[in-house]
A tleap script that builds the chain and sets N, CA, C and O, in Angstrom:
source leaprc.protein.ff14SB
mol = sequence {
  NMET SER ARG LEU THR GLU LEU THR PRO ALA
  GLU LYS ARG PHE LEU ASP ASP ALA VAL ALA
  GLU ALA GLU ARG VAL LYS GLY LYS LYS LEU
  ASN ARG PRO ASP ARG TYR THR VAL LEU ASN
  GLN ALA LYS ALA GLN ILE ALA ALA SER GLU
  ASN CALA
}
set mol.1.N position { -2.589 -11.887 7.486 }
set mol.1.CA position { -2.887 -10.528 7.857 }
set mol.1.C position { -4.386 -10.315 7.745 }
set mol.1.O position { -5.008 -10.758 6.779 }
set mol.2.N position { -4.960 -9.651 8.712 }
set mol.2.CA position { -6.387 -9.374 8.673 }
set mol.2.C position { -6.659 -8.195 7.737 }
set mol.2.O position { -5.790 -7.365 7.467 }
set mol.3.N position { -7.861 -8.159 7.271 }
set mol.3.CA position { -8.241 -7.097 6.345 }
set mol.3.C position { -8.437 -5.790 7.100 }
set mol.3.O position { -9.050 -5.769 8.168 }
set mol.4.N position { -7.920 -4.710 6.547 }
set mol.4.CA position { -8.127 -3.399 7.145 }
set mol.4.C position { -9.518 -2.922 6.749 }
set mol.4.O position { -9.818 -2.797 5.562 }
set mol.5.N position { -10.365 -2.657 7.738 }
set mol.5.CA position { -11.751 -2.314 7.419 }
set mol.5.C position { -11.968 -0.825 7.270 }
set mol.5.O position { -12.652 -0.389 6.344 }
set mol.6.N position { -11.398 -0.041 8.162 }
set mol.6.CA position { -11.601 1.400 8.085 }
set mol.6.C position { -10.257 2.095 7.955 }
set mol.6.O position { -9.399 1.986 8.830 }
set mol.7.N position { -10.088 2.805 6.860 }
set mol.7.CA position { -8.848 3.534 6.631 }
set mol.7.C position { -9.119 5.028 6.730 }
set mol.7.O position { -10.137 5.527 6.252 }
set mol.8.N position { -8.207 5.712 7.347 }
set mol.8.CA position { -8.311 7.168 7.404 }
set mol.8.C position { -7.891 7.726 6.046 }
set mol.8.O position { -7.259 7.021 5.260 }
set mol.9.N position { -8.229 8.963 5.766 }
set mol.9.CA position { -7.775 9.563 4.506 }
set mol.9.C position { -6.249 9.548 4.372 }
set mol.9.O position { -5.726 9.385 3.270 }
set mol.10.N position { -5.544 9.716 5.474 }
set mol.10.CA position { -4.076 9.690 5.426 }
set mol.10.C position { -3.571 8.297 5.054 }
set mol.10.O position { -2.595 8.168 4.315 }
set mol.11.N position { -4.233 7.252 5.563 }
set mol.11.CA position { -3.828 5.882 5.232 }
set mol.11.C position { -4.127 5.564 3.771 }
set mol.11.O position { -3.340 4.884 3.112 }
set mol.12.N position { -5.254 6.048 3.261 }
set mol.12.CA position { -5.578 5.853 1.843 }
set mol.12.C position { -4.546 6.549 0.960 }
set mol.12.O position { -4.120 6.007 -0.060 }
set mol.13.N position { -4.150 7.753 1.364 }
set mol.13.CA position { -3.126 8.487 0.633 }
set mol.13.C position { -1.797 7.733 0.666 }
set mol.13.O position { -1.074 7.697 -0.329 }
set mol.14.N position { -1.479 7.128 1.819 }
set mol.14.CA position { -0.257 6.345 1.963 }
set mol.14.C position { -0.246 5.175 0.976 }
set mol.14.O position { 0.779 4.903 0.351 }
set mol.15.N position { -1.381 4.482 0.834 }
set mol.15.CA position { -1.466 3.367 -0.108 }
set mol.15.C position { -1.298 3.858 -1.549 }
set mol.15.O position { -0.580 3.243 -2.338 }
set mol.16.N position { -1.957 4.960 -1.884 }
set mol.16.CA position { -1.839 5.524 -3.230 }
set mol.16.C position { -0.408 5.962 -3.521 }
set mol.16.O position { 0.110 5.739 -4.615 }
set mol.17.N position { 0.222 6.585 -2.531 }
set mol.17.CA position { 1.604 7.032 -2.706 }
set mol.17.C position { 2.556 5.856 -2.875 }
set mol.17.O position { 3.519 5.938 -3.637 }
set mol.18.N position { 2.289 4.757 -2.161 }
set mol.18.CA position { 3.141 3.568 -2.283 }
set mol.18.C position { 3.064 3.002 -3.700 }
set mol.18.O position { 4.086 2.634 -4.280 }
set mol.19.N position { 1.869 2.934 -4.248 }
set mol.19.CA position { 1.706 2.418 -5.613 }
set mol.19.C position { 2.355 3.375 -6.614 }
set mol.19.O position { 3.032 2.933 -7.543 }
set mol.20.N position { 2.154 4.667 -6.432 }
set mol.20.CA position { 2.732 5.652 -7.344 }
set mol.20.C position { 4.258 5.594 -7.312 }
set mol.20.O position { 4.903 5.683 -8.357 }
set mol.21.N position { 4.835 5.445 -6.128 }
set mol.21.CA position { 6.294 5.361 -6.008 }
set mol.21.C position { 6.826 4.092 -6.676 }
set mol.21.O position { 7.855 4.129 -7.350 }
set mol.22.N position { 6.128 2.975 -6.490 }
set mol.22.CA position { 6.557 1.726 -7.120 }
set mol.22.C position { 6.491 1.837 -8.644 }
set mol.22.O position { 7.361 1.319 -9.345 }
set mol.23.N position { 5.458 2.513 -9.156 }
set mol.23.CA position { 5.345 2.704 -10.608 }
set mol.23.C position { 6.452 3.626 -11.110 }
set mol.23.O position { 6.985 3.420 -12.200 }
set mol.24.N position { 6.802 4.647 -10.316 }
set mol.24.CA position { 7.866 5.550 -10.721 }
set mol.24.C position { 9.205 4.818 -10.777 }
set mol.24.O position { 9.996 5.025 -11.697 }
set mol.25.N position { 9.449 3.959 -9.785 }
set mol.25.CA position { 10.705 3.202 -9.752 }
set mol.25.C position { 10.768 2.222 -10.924 }
set mol.25.O position { 11.808 2.080 -11.566 }
set mol.26.N position { 9.655 1.550 -11.196 }
set mol.26.CA position { 9.620 0.565 -12.281 }
set mol.26.C position { 9.648 1.239 -13.655 }
set mol.26.O position { 10.157 0.669 -14.620 }
set mol.27.N position { 9.105 2.438 -13.736 }
set mol.27.CA position { 9.101 3.165 -14.995 }
set mol.27.C position { 7.875 2.916 -15.850 }
set mol.27.O position { 7.783 3.428 -16.965 }
set mol.28.N position { 6.930 2.134 -15.341 }
set mol.28.CA position { 5.683 1.889 -16.066 }
set mol.28.C position { 4.629 1.434 -15.070 }
set mol.28.O position { 4.920 1.228 -13.892 }
set mol.29.N position { 3.397 1.279 -15.556 }
set mol.29.CA position { 2.307 0.852 -14.688 }
set mol.29.C position { 2.598 -0.548 -14.157 }
set mol.29.O position { 3.221 -1.368 -14.831 }
set mol.30.N position { 2.134 -0.802 -12.935 }
set mol.30.CA position { 2.320 -2.115 -12.330 }
set mol.30.C position { 1.255 -3.079 -12.828 }
set mol.30.O position { 0.104 -2.698 -13.039 }
set mol.31.N position { 1.654 -4.331 -13.013 }
set mol.31.CA position { 0.645 -5.337 -13.330 }
set mol.31.C position { -0.029 -5.764 -12.021 }
set mol.31.O position { 0.417 -5.383 -10.938 }
set mol.32.N position { -1.069 -6.529 -12.119 }
set mol.32.CA position { -1.882 -6.851 -10.946 }
set mol.32.C position { -1.089 -7.539 -9.827 }
set mol.32.O position { -1.205 -7.109 -8.679 }
set mol.33.N position { -0.289 -8.582 -10.094 }
set mol.33.CA position { 0.452 -9.216 -8.987 }
set mol.33.C position { 1.425 -8.253 -8.306 }
set mol.33.O position { 1.567 -8.284 -7.083 }
set mol.34.N position { 2.092 -7.401 -9.080 }
set mol.34.CA position { 3.019 -6.433 -8.491 }
set mol.34.C position { 2.272 -5.403 -7.647 }
set mol.34.O position { 2.740 -4.996 -6.584 }
set mol.35.N position { 1.115 -4.994 -8.132 }
set mol.35.CA position { 0.301 -4.017 -7.401 }
set mol.35.C position { -0.159 -4.601 -6.061 }
set mol.35.O position { -0.114 -3.926 -5.033 }
set mol.36.N position { -0.600 -5.862 -6.085 }
set mol.36.CA position { -1.023 -6.519 -4.849 }
set mol.36.C position { 0.135 -6.636 -3.868 }
set mol.36.O position { -0.051 -6.459 -2.664 }
set mol.37.N position { 1.327 -6.932 -4.373 }
set mol.37.CA position { 2.501 -7.040 -3.512 }
set mol.37.C position { 2.783 -5.710 -2.823 }
set mol.37.O position { 3.012 -5.667 -1.614 }
set mol.38.N position { 2.765 -4.623 -3.596 }
set mol.38.CA position { 3.027 -3.300 -3.037 }
set mol.38.C position { 1.954 -2.928 -2.011 }
set mol.38.O position { 2.270 -2.420 -0.935 }
set mol.39.N position { 0.693 -3.181 -2.344 }
set mol.39.CA position { -0.392 -2.834 -1.429 }
set mol.39.C position { -0.322 -3.663 -0.144 }
set mol.39.O position { -0.573 -3.145 0.944 }
set mol.40.N position { 0.019 -4.949 -0.271 }
set mol.40.CA position { 0.117 -5.784 0.925 }
set mol.40.C position { 1.237 -5.314 1.841 }
set mol.40.O position { 1.083 -5.330 3.062 }
set mol.41.N position { 2.353 -4.899 1.272 }
set mol.41.CA position { 3.451 -4.393 2.085 }
set mol.41.C position { 3.049 -3.093 2.784 }
set mol.41.O position { 3.355 -2.897 3.960 }
set mol.42.N position { 2.372 -2.216 2.066 }
set mol.42.CA position { 1.941 -0.949 2.651 }
set mol.42.C position { 0.891 -1.183 3.739 }
set mol.42.O position { 0.912 -0.524 4.778 }
set mol.43.N position { -0.023 -2.118 3.500 }
set mol.43.CA position { -1.040 -2.427 4.505 }
set mol.43.C position { -0.392 -3.042 5.752 }
set mol.43.O position { -0.837 -2.785 6.871 }
set mol.44.N position { 0.638 -3.839 5.565 }
set mol.44.CA position { 1.348 -4.418 6.706 }
set mol.44.C position { 2.005 -3.315 7.527 }
set mol.44.O position { 2.030 -3.390 8.756 }
set mol.45.N position { 2.536 -2.294 6.861 }
set mol.45.CA position { 3.138 -1.171 7.576 }
set mol.45.C position { 2.077 -0.408 8.368 }
set mol.45.O position { 2.330 0.007 9.499 }
set mol.46.N position { 0.899 -0.220 7.788 }
set mol.46.CA position { -0.193 0.466 8.485 }
set mol.46.C position { -0.613 -0.345 9.707 }
set mol.46.O position { -0.795 0.206 10.793 }
set mol.47.N position { -0.767 -1.661 9.526 }
set mol.47.CA position { -1.189 -2.521 10.631 }
set mol.47.C position { -0.140 -2.524 11.745 }
set mol.47.O position { -0.484 -2.529 12.926 }
set mol.48.N position { 1.131 -2.521 11.367 }
set mol.48.CA position { 2.201 -2.500 12.372 }
set mol.48.C position { 2.182 -1.191 13.152 }
set mol.48.O position { 2.423 -1.182 14.359 }
set mol.49.N position { 1.898 -0.096 12.471 }
set mol.49.CA position { 1.871 1.192 13.170 }
set mol.49.C position { 0.656 1.279 14.100 }
set mol.49.O position { 0.715 1.950 15.130 }
set mol.50.N position { -0.439 0.609 13.747 }
set mol.50.CA position { -1.608 0.596 14.616 }
set mol.50.C position { -1.341 -0.227 15.872 }
set mol.50.O position { -1.846 0.092 16.948 }
set mol.51.N position { -0.546 -1.285 15.731 }
set mol.51.CA position { -0.248 -2.150 16.869 }
set mol.51.C position { 0.808 -1.574 17.782 }
set mol.51.O position { 0.920 -1.975 18.940 }
set mol.52.N position { 1.585 -0.635 17.269 }
set mol.52.CA position { 2.683 -0.064 18.078 }
set mol.52.C position { 2.176 0.955 19.075 }
set mol.52.O position { 2.964 1.527 19.828 }
savepdb mol mol.pdb
quit
């Protein structure tokens, strides 16, 4: 996956919300590998929506 260079405020909020939701589901703060996994999935969703 290519790196997202410019994110809109809505996309930044989407990434923050994804991490917050994952932390809420887990019940505690995410460790670094889990955080990267969540962010990569959210970034893939953003990239897919840009390509659609």
